[in-house]
N, C-alpha and C positions, 0 to 999 in steps of 0.2 A: 291289513292295514300293508301297502306298496311302499318302499322306498324309507319307509320306516318300521320301528319295533314298538315304540311306544314305552319304552322302558329303558333304563341305565341299570348295571351291574354297580353295586357298592361293596368295595372290599375294605374292610377293617384292620389294620395292620394291629392294631393294638391287640385285638380279642381274636384275632386270626378268624373270623366270620365274613360270611355275605349274603348282599340279600338283592332283592329287585324291586328298584323305586319306579312307580310310574310317571311317564311324563304325557301330557295331557296333549291331545290334539291340538288345541288353540295354540299351545307353546311352540310346538313345531310347526305351525303355520306363521307364526307372528316372528320366529327367530330362525328359524331355517334348519340350521345344523351348524358345523363345523364352529368357529369362531363367534357366531351368532348365538346360537344354542350354549354353546360352550362358557359365554360370557353370563347367561340367565343362571345356570347350573353352579357356577363358580357364584355370584352372588348369593344364592340360597344356598348353599355349603359351605364357604368359608365364613367363620364369625370374624363380625365387626372385629378390629384391631388384632387380628390374628399375627401372631409372631412367624413371617414366611418360612422360618427352619423351623418350627416348632410342629408338633404330632397334628393340631386342629388345622391347618394350613391343607387343603385338599389337592390333590393332582389329580388334572381331569384330562381324559383322552375322549376325543369325541369325533364320529363321524358326519356322513353328508348324507341326502337321500340321493346323490347321485354314485356314492360310492358302492361298486360291484356292479355297475351299469355297465361297464368297457366303453363308454364312452371318454373322447380323448382328455387326458390329463384329470379324470376325476380320482383317480386313486391316491386320495390324499388324507390327511386327517391333522386337527387342530391338539394340543396340547396348551392346558390354560391352568394356572394358580397366581397366587400372589406372589410379585417377584421379590427376592430376598435382595436384588440390587437396586431397586426403586420403591419399594413399599407401596406399588399401585398394581393394576392388573398386566400380568404377564401372558401373551397370548403367542404360539408360534405354530408355523405348519410345517410340515414335511410329506415326502410324496415316496410311497411305496407300497410292496405288495401287503405290509402290515396294517395299512388300512383296511383293505376286504375281508381280514382275518378278527380286527377288532368288530366290524359290525355284526359280523357272523357270528361271535362268540359273547359278546358283551351287547347286543342292541344298539341303543343310538349314543352310548358313552359307556365307559369305564371310568367310575370314582373312585380314587383311593385314599383314605383317610388314616391316621394313625401312625404309628410306629412300631416298627418290628425291633424284638429285643437284639437281634444278630443278623450279618448278612443274608439276604433271602433273594430268592429266584420265586416269582409268582409265576405260576404256571395255569391258562385256562384254556380248556378243550372240551367241545360242545358247540349247540348252535343254539340263539337265543329263540328262534321259533319252538325248542323245547326245552324252557328254562330249568325245569327239573333235572333233567339230563345233563346238566352244565355242570362241568368238575374245575373245583379251584382249589388248587394246592400249593401250600406254601411251603418251601423245599429250601434246605439249606446251602448256602452259597459261599460259605469260607473258601471254597475250592477258587473261586473268582475274583477275589480280594488282590486289587492290584494289578491285573489284567490290564491292557490297552482294550480300547472299545472292539475293534474287528475280532482281535482274539478270544474275547468276553465273549460275543455272538458265537463262533465258532465253536467254543468250549459248550455254550450252553444247548447246542443240537447235537455234540457230541453226549452229552450227558444223558440227553432225552430219548437220543436213538431215531430222531426224528427231524431229518434234512429240510422238509416241507413246512416246519413250523417257522413262525415270523418272530422274530425278536426286536426287542428294544431293549438299549440298556446305557448304562454310564461308564465314562472311563474313569482313571485316576483323580480327574479334576472334581466328577460328580462327589466320590467318594469322600475326597477333602473338602467338600461343599465350599469351591471355588464360587464366587459370585455370578460368573459368566459361565458356568458348567453348562454344557448340551446333553441332549438326550440323543445318541447314536441307533440307527434302526436299519435294517435291512440292506445291509455292506454299506456300510459307512454314510449314509443319509442323515442329514442332522437338523433337528429341531433347536435351532440354537439361540435365541436370544431370550434375553431377560434373566437367566440362570434358574431355567428349568430342572436341569442334571442336579443343580445343588440342592433343589428340594428333595427332589427324585433319591437321592443320598442322605438327607437328613431323616428319610422314612428308613433305611439301612436296605433299600430297594435296590438290586443290583440289577437286574433283569427282568424284565416281563416277556413271556413266549405265550402266543398264542396260536391255536389251530381248532378252524371249524371247517364242516364238510358241505353244508346244505349250501347250493347258489342262492342268488338273492333276486327275488322275484321282483317286478315292475309292471304296472298296470296295463301299458300298451306297447310290449317288447317290439312289436312290428316296426311301430312310429319310432320307436327310441333308435333303433339299429339304421332305419333310414335318414334319421336325421344326424346319428353319427358318422355315417358315411357319409353325408355333406360336410359336416364339421370338419373332419379330418383331413381332407381335400380343400378345404377353406386355410385350414393350420399351415398348410405347405405352400403358400401364397408369399407374395413380396414383403408381407407387414413381419413374416419372423425369420426372410431371409438371412439378416443379418444374423442374429442366433444362431440359424440352422448351420452357418459356415465357421463361425469362430467362436460362437456361444457369448456369453456376457462378457469375455474377456473384450469383445470388440469394445467395449466403453474406453477404455484406459487412453487410446488415440484419440477418441472422438472427445472426450472430458479434457483432455490436455490442451486440444485444440481450441475450445470454446472457455479456457480458464477457470474448471469447473472442476478440475483435480486436486482433491487437497492433499499436500503434501508438507512432508516435516511437521507433523501435529499443526494443521491448518495455519503453518505461518505464511505459506505459498498456496498459490493454487492451480501452478504448472509445474512440471518435473523433468527436469533434462534428463533424467535417465528414463523417461517414458519409453522410448522404442525398444529399448533393452527389454522391457517387461510388458510390452504391449502385445495384446491377443496376436495378432500375424508372427510377431517372430517366435512367440511361445507356439503357436501351432505350426510352425513350419519348425521348430527345432525340439521341440519337446513334448509334442504329441504322442501319447501312447494309445489312446482309443477313442473314438465317440461313442458316448450313450446317453441314455434317456431314463427320465421318471419311469415309473410302471404306467401303463398305457398310455404313452404317449407318442405324438405323431412329428414334434416339432425337434427332440433331440437336443437342447442348447447344453448340455453338460458334457465338459472335457475332462479326462484323464491323463495328466501330465507325470513325466519321470525326468529325473534330472539329466546331464549329460553321460554321467558314468552310468548308470541303470542303461539309457537309451545304447550307449557303446557297446555293452554289453551282449545287447542282445534277447536280454533275459524277458521272456514272454510271460515269466510268472511274476515280473515287478510289480507290487501292488500300485503303485502312484499315488498321485492324489488326484482329489476330485479339486476343481479348479473356475471359480467363478469370478466377476468382477469385483466385489464387497471382500473376497479373501484376497485377492490380487493386490487391491486398493492399499488395504489394512496392513499386509505384510510388507507392501513394497513400499508405495511412493510415501505413505505416511509416517514409516521409518525410515525413510532415504535410502532405502535398499534397491539397487538397479541388478542385481543379480539375481537371473530367473532361477537359479538352482537352490539360492537360499530361500527364496520365496516357495519354492515349490517343497523344500524339506519343512519350512515353517508351517503350511498349510497341512503336511500330515501329521506333522507334531502334533497340531491342533485337535485334529480329526481323534486320533489315537488316543490322546489325555481326554479327549472330550471337552471341549471348549468353544466358545463362539470367537471366531476368529477376529469380526469387527471390534469386539470388545478387547480381544488379547493383544491386538494390535494397536488399538488406541489406548489403553492402558501403558502398552509398554512405550509408544510415543510421549505421552506424558511423562513417564520416567526417562526418558531421551533427554526430554528439553529440562527438566528438573537438574539432573547430570551435569548438563552443557553450561547452567545457571550456577553450581554450585551449590545448589540446595540437597542433593542427593550424592554421598561423596562413594569412592572408591571404595573404603571400608563397608558404608551402607548396602553396597550392591555387590559383597563378596568380592572385592577385588575385580570387577567384571567393568570394561569401558565402555560405559552404555550410552555411546553416542550415536546421532543419527548417522546411518550408512553401514554400520559396523554390524553384518551378517552373523558371524559368530556370536557375540552378545545377544542378540535376537536369539537365537534356539536356544544358548543356555538358559537365559531369561524363560523363556519359554516353558520348560523343562520345570524351572524352579516353581512356576506357577501352578501348575498342574500339580506338584506334589507338594507345594505350602512350604517351602524351605527356602531359605537364607530370604532375600529381598521378594523372594513370591508371597511369602505370607501377608505383603504389606499390597502388594499388586492384584493379588487374589481378592480383595476388598472391590476392586473396581478401581476407575480414576478418580469418583467422587469422593470417597470414604479415604483412599489413597491419599488426597491433597488436602483432606480435613484433618488428617493426621500428621502430614507433614507442615501443613501450615507454610509461613512464607510468601504468601499472595498467592500458593501455586494452584489455588483453584482458577484462578484467570485462565491457564490454560489446559485444565482437565476440561476435555472436549465432550460435553455430554449434555442429555436434556434429561432431567428428571431422573438423574443415576443412570440411563441408559447412553452408550456412547456412541456418537454421531457416525452415520454411514459415508458412503464415498462421494458425497453430493455437496460443493461449496455453496453456503448460504448467501454468501454476500454477491455472487454472481448470479445466481438461482431464486430470484426474490419469491417466488410464490412458495417454492419449496422450503425457504427458509420460515415461512409460515406454517407450512403443513409441518414441519420438525419441532416448531414450539408448541402446539396444541395438540398432537396426535397423543392418546392416553397413554401408551404404553412408553413414552419416550421417546427419544430420536430415532427416528423410522421412516425408512422409505416406500417400506410395503404395506403400511397402512395409510399412505395416501400418496395417488399418484400424482400429487400436485406439481412436479417438475415435467410432465407431457405438456401444461401451458407454458412454461419456459421453454422448454425445447420446440416449440410449436411458433406460430405468426402470431397466438391469441394475445399475446401481452410482451411488452419489452422487460426483458429478464435482469436488466440491471437498474429497473426502477419499481416504483411503487403505486399502487391505485387503488381507489374504492372497490374495484371489483375482484381482489383479489380473496376476500374473504367467503365471498358466495362459493368461488372456484374451489378452494381448500374443502368448502365442506362439502358441496357435491362430488369431490375426487373421496372423499373417506367414505363416505356411504356407499359409491361405486364398488368401493373397495371391499367394503362389509359386507355386500351380497357376493361379491364373487369369491371371497374368503369363507364364507357359511353355504355355498350352494356344493362344495368347492372346485371353483374354475381356477386354472393356472393364470397368473397375471399376463403371461406370453400369450394367451389364448384371446386377450380382450379384444382385440381388433380383427379378429377372424369373424366375428357377428356382424350382422347386417345392422340389427338393432339389439342393442345386449339385453335390454330390460324385457323387450317383447319375446323374444327367443328363448331368454331362458325361463320367463314364466312358461312358454308354453313346454319346456322340456321337464320343469316344476310336474305342470300337468300329465305328461304323458308318464313320467316314472310314478307318481304318486296315486293319480286318478284323482287327486282335488282340483279343482279350479283354481288359477292362479292367475291375477292381473300384472301387466308390467307396472301399474301406478299402485297396486299391492307390495311390489315384490320392493319398488322403490322406498316406499313408505317402513319396508322392513331393514332397509339399510339407515334411513335415521332412527329407526327406534334403536338398534345395535349400537351406533356410535352413541346415543346419547344415554345409552345404559352401561356403557364402559363407561362416561364421565361421570353417571351416579355412582358407580363401586369406586372412582377415585375419590369422589367427594365424602362418600361415607370413611374411606382411609385418611381422609387430613388434606387432600387437594385444596388449596387457594390458586388466586388468579398466579401470585408471582411463581408458580411451578410452570406457568407457560413462557418460557423465554429461550435464550439461546447464549451459549457460552459469553463473558464478557470478551474474548478475543474477537468475535465476530461483530460487535456492537460499538468496537472502539479502535479495530485497528484496520483501514483500507489494505484492499490486495496489493502486494509490490510488485507483481509482474504480470505478465501474460496479456492477451487482449482486455482483460477486463484491471488492468493496472490502475490503480487510484481510486477504483470503486469500493464504498462501504454500504454498510449497513447500520441504520443510527437505532437507538432506542426508541427514540421518536417515530421513527418509521414502522418498528417492528409492531410498537403498542397501537400504532392507527389501524395495521393491517388485522390485530387483534381483535381489537373493537370492531371493525367490520364482518369478521370470522362469528364474533359472538351475535351480533344481530342476523346474520344469516342464519343461526342456528335457532334465533327465537329466545336466546339466553339474556339474562341479565348484565349489565355492565362489568359487574365482579364475577360472570362465568358461572353463574348458578342457574338452573332449570326451573323456571314457573311453572305453577300448576297449571295454565294452559298447556302450556306444551307439553307436560306430562300426560294431561288429560287427552289430548289430540294423538299421542303417539300409543296410549294404552298402558302407560305406566304409572299412573297416578297411586298413591299410598304406599309405592316401594321404598322411598326414601324421606326422613325428617331432615334435610340438608341443613338447617341452622341449628338444629339440634344435634346431630353428628357432629358438629364442629364443636358444641360445648362437651 
């Protein structure tokens, strides 16, 4: 078998045992890998109604057929679980050399179940090609308790005496089960959204160390190398020039100009301090170095330092990884225009192990609640939690990561915090299905508004590229029409394939014909014939199975919505001033989306659609509701 192993390593933390479970070739073809295969495995291994922080909720690390091929951007893995933040499917991606070790050691997936009695380091060494030789060790990790993510990773390598092993770990936020804690890996990259780190912490699993030895084999190595060279050249073209020069930070100035930059908890869509935290400003005055993910030819990642760190000329400064979403959430969303504060906040989130989007959005909710008088000074430990107060942002992030003071409330996420505080504060909790919103203003990007409302994991820009239509001449981004449902559905299916193979999303425009060429690569790697149509259908199948998981866990149509603010308040400023999005407009687009999917008006999936996608018999949708 090429590209796959046909098996997953299942580790039970309660009994401290492991076994190999087979994965059938048909399942691999139908769900590909990454997010797709992970969704199938989560559906099978997660009991219906499981407590997200209970021992029965599995934590899955999943590879893809492209991992280990050295194709550009292919060193990625997916992490899936049932989210403690939303109660629905949690799926996240991360890029690092850990992906290759995962594939070598654990086959197509590592599935962790149960709960350890105390802090544990899981160490796995060997090669899945020789499963009887794979060694699984449960080691005491008391020494790691309380460490930041970067120090924890370095300490694990020192403990094991193996600097070449690859490590995934949680920071203090994961240990404290902050609902939006992340999983750090390979030098600070994050599997960030949905609270994966909280689930890892609930299992008393502080770190995973992987070490394999045998190279990954492909069916047609010469063809793979040839295509890889060509694709690498294409990836350096004009389509990615913006990200190669400034990284995704370039979006700040663009979004601000278009009236699409969420500011002060989505009260506004332009930020008067945008220039101070723009990609251009940060690149000129705060750039420490450029970097990129493993096996990447695009190199959109930027490491920034504060002015003090820069002026000291300290080459050993750790710096902070910075991309648009972190910059938006810790800057304009909280009214912060001081780049040093934003850089320090991003570094703090990474070290604590917290998703920057949810952290920033939850703090922004608290800032507005404070300014409205719903949270008081004593509630916040004397902190003046107002928009623009940089020191307050840094202090509150620390409090969240360690669940102390006001951080105990905010560690639950904006939806749960608003439900606890009351006084109508849920109206400005900017979340969908419990997941905080990314840096795209839905009132001025109305195709994206639909994507945010219906995506299974909650408010997410990475599982739907619907915003591409808004930023093109394909639609009028400030109005709605009957075509948005089809556009959103097709964009989700496209991203499902992209996230299952796994290609980087920034590579998508380097393909002449994405489905055709990806099918060819799949065949080159695995030796299995794959067509563009079959791959396109896999995207539809994966999107529908995500929905089936959510239906099983209690989803109803009322969950597909946007925060009241976006449906009741028009934008006050910028080029989109006066533009709003009504509930009627959103429901009109959702109706079109359900029709495009072949679903019922209630958003359920008919047996005919399930049969067409090979999903029949997997769920009793009405029975699950009962």
